[in-house]
N, C-alpha and C positions, 0 to 999 in steps of 0.2 A: 369307446367303441365296444359293443357287446361281443361276446364270444362268437355268436352266429355271424355277425358282420365281419369279424376277423377271418373266420373260416371262408366266408363267401369271397372276400377279397383275395385270399390265398388261392382259391380255386380259379378265380378269374385270371389271376396272374399266371397260374400254371397253364391255363388254356391259351393265353396269349403267347406264352413262351413256346408252347408246342407249335403254334403257327409260325413263329419266328424261326424255329429250327427246321421245320419240314417245308415251309413255304418257299417260294422262289424257284422251284423246279420248273414251273410253267408260269408265263405271264398271266396276271389276272386282268380284270376289266379296268383297273385304275393304274396300271403300270405306266410310269412316266407322265402321268397327268400332273398338271400344275397345282402346287400348293399356293393358294391365294390368300392375301391378308387384307384386312380392313380395320384401321384403327379409328374408332369414333369414341374418343376418350370420355366424352360426356353424353354419348348417345348410342348405347349398345343396342341397335335396332334390329340386328340379325338380318340385315340386308346388305349385300356386298356393294358398297359404294366405291370400292377400289381406292380408298384413301391410304396411301403408303407413306405419308409424312405426318409428323406431329410436332407440336410446339415443344421446345426443350422444357423439362420439368425439374422440379426441386426434389431434394432428398425426401424419401418416404411417400412420394406421390405414387398412386396406383394407376397403372396403364392397362387398358383392356384392348386386346387384339382378337378380332374375330377371325377364325380359320375356316377356309373354304377349300374344297377340292374340285377341280374342273371336271365336269360331266359326272359327278358322283351322285346326283339326285336319283333316288330309287334303288341304289346299290346297298346290299346288306353287308355290314362290316361287324367285326368282333373286337376291334381295337386298333390303336395306332401309336406311333412314337414320334414325338417332336423333339428335335435337337437344335442347339444353337452353336454357331461358330464361336469358340472360346479361345482363339489364338491369343497367347500372352495374357490369359485370364481376362480378356477384354469384356466378356459378358459376365462372368461370375463375380468380378470385382464391382460391377455396376448394378447388377440386378439380382433380385430374389424371385424365383418362380413360386408364386403363391398357390395357384390351383388352376384347374380347368372347369369351366361351367358350360351349361347348355349342351350336355353330353348325350341327351336323348336316351338314357338307359344305361350308358356305360359309366364306369367309375374309375377314378384315378387309382392306379395300382401302386400302393405304397407312397412314401414321401417323395416329392419331386427331387431330382438330382440337382447338382450345381448348374448343369446346362442341358437338362433333358427332363421330359415328363411323359408318362405313358398311361393312357386309360385303356380299359378292357372290360369285358363282361362275360357272364355265363351264357347269355343268349345274344344272338345277332340283333342288331338294330339297323333300321333302314334310314339312310341319309335323306333328309328332306330335299325337296326340289331345288332349294337355294344352294345346295352343296355345303351347308354349314355343318362342320363336324365338332365345333366347340368354340368357347371363348376363353382365351388365355388371359390370366391375370398375373401381371408382373408388378413388383414394387421396387422403386429406385433406391439403391443403397447410398447414392450420392447425388449431388446436383448433376444433371445430364447436360452436357455442353452442346451447343449448336454444331451440327455436322456429325454427331455421333450416330451410329447405325446398329441395328439388331439384324443379324443375318442368320436365316434358318439354313440348316444343312443336314444331310443324311436322314431325312424324314421318310417314314414308311407307314403303310396302312395294311392291316390284316383283314382279309375278306372272309365272309362266312363259308366260302368254298375252299378255305384253307390255302389260299395264295397270300403271300406277303409281297405287296407291290411297292417298289421304290417310287417316290414322288419327285417331281421336278421343282426345285425350290428357287429357280433362277429369278422369279418375280417376287419372291418372299423376302424382301429387304425393307425394314422400317427405318426411315431416316428422320432425325430430329432437326428441324430447321425453323427459324423464326418466320412467322407468317409474312407475306408480302405487305409492303406499306400501302395504305390507302392512296389512291391516285384518281385523277380525272383525265378523260380523253374525249376527243370529238369524233363524230361520224356524220355523214350526210351525203346525199347524192352529188352535190356540187363541191364537196371538200376535196382539194387536191393535196399533193405531197407538200409537207411543210405547213399543214393547216392553213392553206390559202384558199379563199373562195372568191369568185368573181360576182360583182354586183352588175346586172345588166344596166346599160345606160338608162338613167332615170327610172330604174326599176328596183326590184327586191331580190336579194340573193336567195338561193335555196336554203331552207332551214338547216341549221347545224345543231345536232343534239350533243350535249356535254353530259356524260354519264360518270358517276363515281363507282369505284370498285374497291373491294377489300375492307369496307367498313362492316361492322357487325350487322346482322340481318335486321335487327330492331333499332338501329342507330337513328338518332335525330340529327339531320344534316342541315347546316346553314350554308349559304352560298355567298361569295363575294365576287362581283362582276365589275371590272374597270374598263372603261372605253375611252379611247383617245382618237380624235379625228373629226371629220365633217359629216360622216354618215350618221344615219339614225338607227338606234337599237331598241328593239322590243324583246323582253325576256318573258318566256312562257313557262309556267309550272303546271304540269298535268294538263297542258293545252289551254290554260287560262293566262291571259296577260297579267303579269305581276309587277308591281312597282318596286323599284329599288329605293332604299332609304338614302339619306344624304351621303353615307359612306359606301354606297354601292352594294349593300347587304340585302339578302333575303332571309327572313327569320327561319329558325330551325324547324324542320318538319320531316315527314316520312319520305318525301320525294328523293329518289336516288339520281335523278337527272333533271336538267333544264334544257330549254330550247332557245337558241339565239336566232333572231330574225332581223336582218340588217338591210336597210334601204339606202339608196343614194338620194340626192347627189353627194359625191365625195367618198373618200376612203375611210376605213375605220379599223383600228387595232383594238382587240378585245382580249382581256386576261381574265381567267376564271379559276377560283379555288373553292374547295369544299372543306367544311370543318365539322367535326363531331367531337364534343368534349374538348380535350386539349390537343387534339390531333388535327392539323391542317395539311392538306395536300400541297405538293408543288403546283405552281400555276401552269395552266395550259393556255398557250397564246394562239390567237387566231388573227389572220390578216384578211380583211375584206377590201378588195380593190375594185373600184368602179371601172367598167369597160368603157373605153373611149367610143364615140360614135363610129370611129374608124380605127380598127385594130391594125397597127403597123407591124409588118413582118421585118422590114428593114428600111433604113433611111441613111443615105450617105452621099458624099460628094467627092469629086476629084477634079484636078486641074487638067484640062485637055487643051493644048495650044494656049490661047489667051482667054479661055473661058472656063468657068466652073460648071461642070455637068452634075446635076443633082438627080438622084434616082430614089424612088421609094415604092414599096410594095405593100398592099393591104391584103389581109386575109378575110376581112369582113367589113361592111359598112352599114350603119343604121341611121337613116334620116340624114345622110351626109350631103349637104349642098355642094361643097367643094373645098378648094385649098387656096392658100396664098403662101409664097415663100418670103420669109423675112431674113434680112442680113444685118450683121453687126460687125464693127471693127474692134470692139472692146469686150464683147460677150455680155454686155449689160443692156445697151440701148439698141433696139432692133427697128428696122424700117423695111417696108414692103419693097421687093424688087421684081415681083411678078404680077401679072394681071390675075384675075380670078380664074382658077382652073376648075372646070366642072367635075363634080364627084358623081358617084353611081347611085345616090339615094340610099336604098337598102339592098345589099347584095352579100352573099356568102362566097362569091367567086374570088379567086386569087388574081388581083389586078395590079398592073405595073404603071407607074407614072414617071415623067421626067421633066426637067426644066433646065435650060441653059442660061446661066448668068454671064452675059457678055460684057457688061460695063463694070469692070472690076476696079476697086480703089487701089491707090498706090501704097499698099501696106504689105507686110510679110505674111499675114494670115487673116482670115475672115471666119465668121461664125454664121451658121444658118439654123433657123428653126422652121418647122412646118406648122402652119396655122390652119387648123381644120374648122370649117364653118358649118354649123348645124342648120337644118331647115328653119329652126326658130330663131336663128341668129346667134346662138351660143358659140363661143370661141374656145377651142382647146389647142394648146401648143405642145409640140413634141419637145424632147430634150434637144439641146443644141449639139450640132456637129461642127467640128473645126476643120477647115481646109487651109493647108499651107500653100501660099502662092509662090512656091519655091523657085520654079524655073524662070519666073519673071523677075524677081527681086533678090533672089538668093542663089548662091552657087549650087550646082547639083551636088548631092551627097557623094562622098568618096568611098563609102562602105555601106554594106547592108546593115540595117538596124531596125528593131521593132520595139514598141512600147505599148502598154495597156494602161489606160487611166479612165476613170478611177478604178482602184482595185484595193479592197473589196468594193462591190458595187450593188446597186439596186435602183431601178430595174435594168439599166443599160450601161454599157461601157464602150469606150472608143479604142480601136486597135489602130495604131499608126505604124507606118512602115516606110523606110527610105530605100530607094532603088538607085544604085550608082550607075546602072545600065539597063537597057530594055530587057525585059524578062517575062516569062510566063509565070504569073502570080497565082498562087492557091492559098486561100485562108479557110481553114476548117476548124470548127469547134467540136471537141470530143468531151465525153463525160469521163469520170474517174475510172471507168471500166474499159476505156478505149473505144467506146461505141460512138459513131458519128452522130452529132446532135444537129449541127447546122453548117451548111457550106455557104460562106459569105461571098467569096471571090474565086473565080476560075477564068482568067483571061490574060491575053498578052497586054503588057503595060509598058509604057515608055518610062525612061528614067525620071525620077522626081520624088516628091514627098507626098504621102497619101494617108488617108484615114478612112475607116469604115466603122459604123456603129453596130453593135450587137445588142438586141433588145431582150435577151434571155428567152427567146422562142426557138423551137426546133424547126426542122424543114417543113413541117406541116402547119406551122403557125401556132403551135400549142405552147403555152407558157411552161417553162421547166421549173423544177423545184430548187431550193437552196442546196448549195454544195460546191465542190471543187470542179472546175472545168478547165480544159486546156485549149489554148488557141495555137494551132499549128500553122505557121506562116512559111511558105516555100516560094522561092523566086530563083529560077534557074538552078544553079548548084548550091544556093544558099538555103538553109533551113533553120528555123528557131521555134522552140516551144515555150509558151508562157502560161504559167498557172494563174487562174482567176478564181476568186471566191465570190459567189453570189449569195447575198444575205437578204432574205425576205422577211 
């Protein structure tokens, strides 16, 4: 450094010290304005991107941190001081302050300290519109561990009007954290909780977009798509139908997303992963379920005197000709016990149906399924419900009892309950937050053994997502809660 440069630096330092000593009597334009940081280790672009995290670095790695002051654009300054929290030598043992760059006419006053650095100048400089006051250059003295932080503290700025304004450093914390792992996730108009989508009867589900995140911007990404089920799958890349190879792969390319288009008839389970280099994401799983021509909200039966009364409710029907009730004594072989029951064709109305089976076999229990008949003759069967013929061939229960089976379940489960005496029965399904999902039963019931089926729909007929639900069964003074796990 020449003699002239040394003299200039000393004069600048003296000028800034004067500001520090006489300033602060009155607040200046930048008092308590935020000191903002942006670490773009490989891209010092002098634009505040608000990046306050960085990947942990190795010893001797240089880290650049752009410094901005809130609302400082156009303000004339003559210097400032940057300090770091050095509790227990946490900063000075880990970092060396190398220099400050992009000072716009200011100069660093002397050698940086162990935990501070101060630039100043003989003449005031105007802060650019971006609010950038400099780029700090730090060098790691050791490997920097994940979770390490650099915290700015007691920073101030000197104005050309001879005020020294303290800055607010509450947002000026640089955290070192490993970047998030690449992943894939789905989105789409028809995609429900749990990545479930409905295929309209004999139609095509709304497209589901599967996008990758956290790969490098220029990464070449290959995709693996596995499908199991009866539905049909088409995969599109950039809107173009793309064939999968024998292993379900799509060759690496620049596409960061693919589109799944699934059609009936039948259901389909689809699993998707993305790979770049030696990194493969966890699989994203999607379930496409074909809607029945008639969507059942409920289907159940109970013994009333010497007959079984079966009730069912639909939330919608599409080309539905009608129904038949089938009965079995072993749960395997079913035979029709009803005449053809007229359906509603196509309707979005909530409709109730019932049938009374009066000619019961001499067994302890029977099973029923509801057979739906489409206008083109296609048959669709519901899950079976079990009815105990208790009061006819078995003694009445002596105590209140409930049971849920199967559990876990998908998509329906049966709640059975024994009543030792006549009672007002209430069966309500709640979610894990205690909110009512479905009210299945609310009526006076005679003593006996009963079952009701829940098809994982709410009171509005909408399919609910996977999770824990609670069946609250109350009968007179008796009450019991049973947890149920829905897995879709």
